[in-house]
N, C-alpha and C positions, 0 to 999 in steps of 0.2 A: 614769390613771383619776381621775375627779373624786372628791373627799371630800365627804361629805354632812354637814350640820349636825345634830347629835343634840340632841334636846329632853331635858328632865329625864325625861319618860316613856320615851323611848328608852333612856336609860341604865339606868332601873329594869328594863326588859325584857331588857337585855343582862345585868344582874346576875342576873336570875332564870334566864336561860339558863345562866349559868356555874354557878349553884347546882344546876340540874337535871342538868347534865353531871357535876358532882362526885358527886351522889346516885346517878346511874346507874352511875358507875364504881365505887362502893362497894357496889352492890346484890349480894345473894347470888343468883347465877345458878341455884342449885338451888331457890330459893323463886319458884314461878310468880307468886304475887301480888306480891311485891316487884318482879319483873321487869315485870310488867304496869303497876304504878304508875310505875315509872321510864320505861317506854316512853310512857305517857300524858302524863307531864310533859314529856318531850322533844318529843312531837308539839305540844304547846301552845306551848312556847317557840320551837320552829322556825317555827311560823306567825306568832308575834309578830315574830321576827327578819326573816322574809320581808316582812311588812307595813312594817317600818322601811326595808328596802332597796328595795322596789317597792310603794308603797302603792296603786297603781292596777293591780297585776298581776292576771292572769287567776285566777279562783276555779275550783277543780276541782269 
């Protein structure tokens, strides 16, 4: 598999993804609002990571 060259912006997106993952892992699952925020954050960073991996990918 070929490696891609990451830009500074890509690296920031990856750092945000790691932070969102850590936040979601620490969220109180009994708190609906905390879980909704964590899921929303995960959705945003997942979209960013996908745009890094496949910038011309199909939009849903």
